[in-house]
N, C-alpha and C positions, 0 to 999 in steps of 0.2 A: 428565454434565451438571451434577450438583451440585458436583463439584470445580471445574469450569470457572467456574461462577457464583461460588463462593467466591473464586476467584482474581481475578475481574474487578470484584467489587463493592466492593473496598476503597477506591476513590476516589469512591464515590457521595456526592453533596452533598444532604443532606436539605433544606437551605434552598431549593435550586433546585427540588427535587421538590415541596416545599410551595407554592412560588410558582406552579409549573405547575398544581398541583391547584386552587388558589384561582382563578386566572384561568380555567382550564377549567370549573370549577364555575359561576362567574358567567356565562360565555358560554353554556354548555349550558343553564343554568336560564333565561336570558333567551330563547333561541331556542325551547326546548320550552315554556316558559310562554306565550310569545306565540302559538305554534301551538295549544296547548290552550285558551287563552282565546278565540281566534278560533273554534274549533270549538264551544265552550260557548255563545258569544254568537250564533253563526250561527242557531240556531232562532228567536231573538228578532228578529234582523236580517231573516230571510227571511219574517217575517210580512207579509201583504199591506199592512198599514197602517204599516209601518216606513218612515221617511224615508230610510233607507240603501239601500233597494232601487232608488231612482231618484227623479227629481224630475218632478213633473207640474204643468203649467200649464193652467188652464181659461181659454180665450180667448174673448172676445166683441168685437163692434164697438162703438165709441162711439155712443151715441144722441144725435142732433142734432135740430134743429128740424124738419127735413124728415120724420124718423121720427115726430115728434109729430103732424104734420099728415097723416100717412099717405102722403107722397109719396116716401119712401125706404124702403129695406130694410136690416135689420141681419143678414140671413142670409149665410152663406158660400156662395159659388158653387163649382161643381166646379173651376173654374180656380184659385180662391184656395186650395182645399184641396190641389190638386196642387202649387201653388207652395210651400205650407207644408211639405208632405211632402218637397220637394226641398231644404230647408234643411239645412246640415251639422250643426246642433245638434239636429235632430229625429230621434228614434228611431221613433216611431209616432204616428199621429193617429187619434183616435176621435171620432165625432160623438155629441152628446147629442140624442136624439130626444124631442121633447116630445109630450104627449098633446094631441089636437085636439078636446077636448070639455070639458064642465063636470063638475067633481068636487066632491062634498061628503063630508066625513068627520065621523063622530060617535063619541064614546066617553063612557062613564059612569065617573066617579071620585068616590069619597066621597059618593055620593048626588047628585052634580051631573052633569048631562048637558051635555057640551061639543060644539059643532058649528061647523064652519068650512069655507070653501072650501079646496080643496087643488089641487095641481098634481103631475103625474107626469112623470118623464123616464126614459129608459133610456140605457145606455152599454154598449159591448162589455165582456164579462165580464173580459177581461184587464186592464182599467183599474180594476176594483173593488179596494178595500182591505179587504174583508171576506170571510172564508171562511164562506160560508153553505151548509150541506149541503142546504137545502131551496130553493135558488135555481133554481127551474124553474117553468114554467107550461104547462099543457095548454089550448089554445084551448077556450073555453066553460066552464072551471072557475069556480066561484064564489069560490075562495080565491086571494088575491093576495099573494105574498110581497113585503115592502116593506123597504127599507133607508133609514133616515133619518139625517141628520147628528147626530153626537154632541152638537154644541152646542145642538140642540133640547132634549135632555134637560137640559142645564145651564140653558137659559132657563126651562124649566118649574120645575126644582127651586129655583133661586135668584132667579127673577123672578116668575113667575106664581103658583106654589103659595103662597109666603108672603103675597102680596097678597090671595089669595082664601081663605085659611085652609084650604088643602088640604094633605094630607101629601106629603112628598117621596118620590120613588120611586127605588129603585136601578136600575142598568142591567139586572140580571137580571130584576127584576119588569117593567121597561119592555118587555123583549122578549116578555113573555107577554101584553101588552095586545092585545086584539082590537078592530079598528076597523070600524065600519060605513061602507061606501063606497057612495055613490049616484052613478051615472054617467048623465048625460043628454046627448043630442045626436043629430042626424040623425033626429029624430022618435021616438027610443027613450029609455026610462028603465029602468034595471035596478039591482039591489042586489047588492053583493059583500061579502066579508069580507076585511079586510086583516090580515095577520100580520106583525109586525115581526120579521125574522129577523137583523138586524144593525145596527150603528151605524157610520157612516163618519166618518173624520177628514179625508178628502181632498175629497169632493164635497159641496158645500153645496146639496143638492137632495133631493127625495124620489124614490128610485129604485125602479123595478119592472122585472121581466125584459123584455128586448127582445121576446120572443115575445108578451108581453101587450100591449105598446105597439102592435106592428104589427097584431095581431088587433083590438084595441079601436079603433084609428084607422080601420080599414076599416069597422067596425060602427057606431061612433058619430061618426066624424069628419065635419066640415062642409066641409073643403077638398078640392078635387079636384086631381089631378095630384101630381107629386112635390114634396115640401116640403123645402127646403134647411135644414140645421141653423143655429140662431142661436148656438150655443155649441159649442166643440170642446175636447177634452182632448188635450194634447200631452205625450208622454213625452220628456224631454230629459236629456242627460248633462252639459249645461253651462248651468245656470240662471243663473249669475252672470257669464256671458260678456257682454262689452259688445256683441257682435254681436247677441245676443238682444234687448237693450233697444233697440238701433238699429232692428232689423227691426220690432219691435212698434210703435215710434213712427212709423216710415215708413209702415206699413200702416194705422195708426189702430186697432190692436188693444189691448185692455185685458186684463190678467191678473188674475183674481180671487185675492185673498189675496196674500201675499208669501212666495214660496218661497226668496228669496235667502238668508235666514238658515239655512234647512235645507241649502241647497247649500254654504254656507260651512262649516257643521258637518261635512258629509260630507267635504269636502276636507280639513278639519283632522284628522278621524279617520283618513283614508287616509294623510295625511302622518305622523301620530303612529305608526301601525302600521308604516309603512316605516322610520321612525326607530328604533323599538324593535328591529325585526328587524336593521337595520344595526348597531346597538350590540352585539347578541348575536353576530352573525357576526364583528364586530371582536374581541370578547373571545375567541371560539373560535380565530380566527386567531392572536391574540397568544399564547394558551396553547399552540397547536401549535408556534410558533417557540420559545417558552421551553423546551418539552420537547426539541425538536430540538437546540437549542443546548446544553442540559444533556447530552444523549447524546453530541453531538459532542465536548464538552469532556471527558467521561468517556473517550471513545475516544482522544482525544489524550493524556490522562494515562496510559492503558494501552497506548499504541502499541508500546512495547518488548515488553511481554508478548504482545500480539497478534501481532507479527511473529514472535516465537519460537514461538508456537503454530502459526502458519501454516507456519513452516519445519519443525516437527515433523510436518507432514502433516495438520493439522486443516483441513477444508474451510472456505472463507469463510462458507458458509451456517451451519455449526455454530458458528463463532465469533460470528456476528452474532445467533444465536438468543436468547441470554440478554437482550440489549438489546431485541430485538423483543418478547419476552415481557413485559419490563418495561413498554414503552410500551403494549402491549395491556392489561395489568392496570390500569395507571394510567388509561387512557382509559375503560375500563368501570367502574372504581371511581368516576370522575367522573360517568359516566352514571347509576349507581345513586343517587349523592347528589343529582344534579339531578332525577331522577324523584321522589325523596322530597320535595325542596323544592317541585316543582310540585304534588304531591299535597296538601301542607300549604297551599299557596297557594289551591288549589281549595276547600278547606274554609272558607277565609275569604270568598271571593267568591260561591260558589254560593247561599248564602241570599239575597243581594241579587238575583241573577238570577231565582231562584224567585219572589220577590215581584213581579217585573215582568210575569210572564205566567202565567195560570192553566193548570195542567196542563203546566208546563215540564218537559222531559226533557233533562238535560245529555248531552253526547256522552261516550262512553267514552274511556279513555286508550290504547286499542289503537294508533291511528294515531300518537300521540305516542311510544309505546314503539318502534314500528317506525322512525319517523324518527330518534329518538335512537340506536337501534342502528345504523342506516345511517350516521349521522354519526360515531359512535364507530369503526365499521369503516373508514370512509373515512380518518379521521385515523390509525388504526393502520396502514392500508395505506401511506399516504404516509410515515409514520415508518419503516416497515419497508423501503420502497424506498430511502429516503435512507440508512439504516443499512447496508443491503447494499452500496450503492455506495461508502460510506466504507470499509468493511472490504475491499471489492474493490480500492480504490485502494491500501490498505496492502499487500495481497498482491502488487501490481505495483510496490511500492517507491515509491509516491507519498504524500507526507505533506501 
C-alpha cells in the first residue's frame, strides 16, 4: 500500500487541495455554526414570552353608541367564535373570561397604603407567556396566584413612584409583593391574598387561574346564565397577511397592540436562517466538486500508471484505495477544523445569550458533532463512489 501510494502521489497538486480545504472549511463551519447557534438560541426562543413562538392577537369588537346606551353587545357569540376558528390563518382561539363582581386591591409600600378597584380575567393556560410553577388554585383557598402585565411595573417605576416619592421596585421584588384582595358580590364579601407569580408581555390584563374565575363567578357573580366572552386571543401564523386585516375590518374586530412588526421580524429571521444554511450548503457542495475534480485530474495524470497496475493484476478497489483514503482524511480534517471554529464562535456569542435569560443553559455540541460526522461521511462516500467508478472505467479501457 505504501509503495502504491508513493507511485500515485507524484502528481498531487497542493494548490488544489488547499482550495478544497478552504472551501470545505467555510461550508462546514457555516452549516455547523448555524445548527449550533440554532440549538443554543432555542432555549430562549422557546420561552413562553418569546415572539418567535408564534403571534397572538387579542381581539375585541368596536364599541359604538348602542353599546354606550346599553342597546348593543360587544360579546362574541358562539357562531362568531366558530367562524373565527374556521379561518385559515387561525391556529387556535381562546376566550378571556372576566370576573363578574367587584374587586378591591390594596398594598402597603414605603409606609403608604395604596388601594384601588381591580379587574380579573382568565385565559386558557396554553396562551400564557409566563412559566409560573404556582399557577393553580383550589376552590375555597384564600391565596390567589396573579399574573400582571409587565408594563404595569414600568408605569409604577417610571410614572407613579417618582411623582409620589416612592422607591422604584425591581421585578424580583415586585413578584414578592402580597396584595390584599376584597371581593364583593351576590350579597357576599370576602377577603383573599393575591400573590404575583409572573409578569406578562402578551396580555394587557390582570390574570388569575381559570379555576378561580369559574369558582368565584358562581359564588360572587351577579349575572345568570352563560356569559359570552368580550375578548378573545387568537394564535396565528400569518399576522402580516392582508387577509387577516381584511377579515378583521369586515367583521368590525379590533386587535389590541400591533403584532405586525413582530411578525415581520419573525419572517425576517426565518429568511435569514434559511439563507445562512443555503450559503453553507453551497460552499460544501463547491468544496465537494473541487475535491472531486482534483482527484479526477490526478487520476487522469496517472492514467498510464493505473492501467499498468491494473494489467499487473491489481484490483480496481485496491488501486482506488489511496485516493479514497485521501478524500476521507481531507474531509475529516476539514470537519475537525470546522468544529474548532464553531467552538471559538460559541465562546464569542454565549455571554450575550446568557445575559438575555436568567438561568440560561446552552445546548451541548453533541448533535453538531454527529451532524458534522454524518456530513463528512456522506461526502467521503460520494467521493469514494465516484473514484471507484473512474478507476473501473480505466480497467475497462475507458478514458
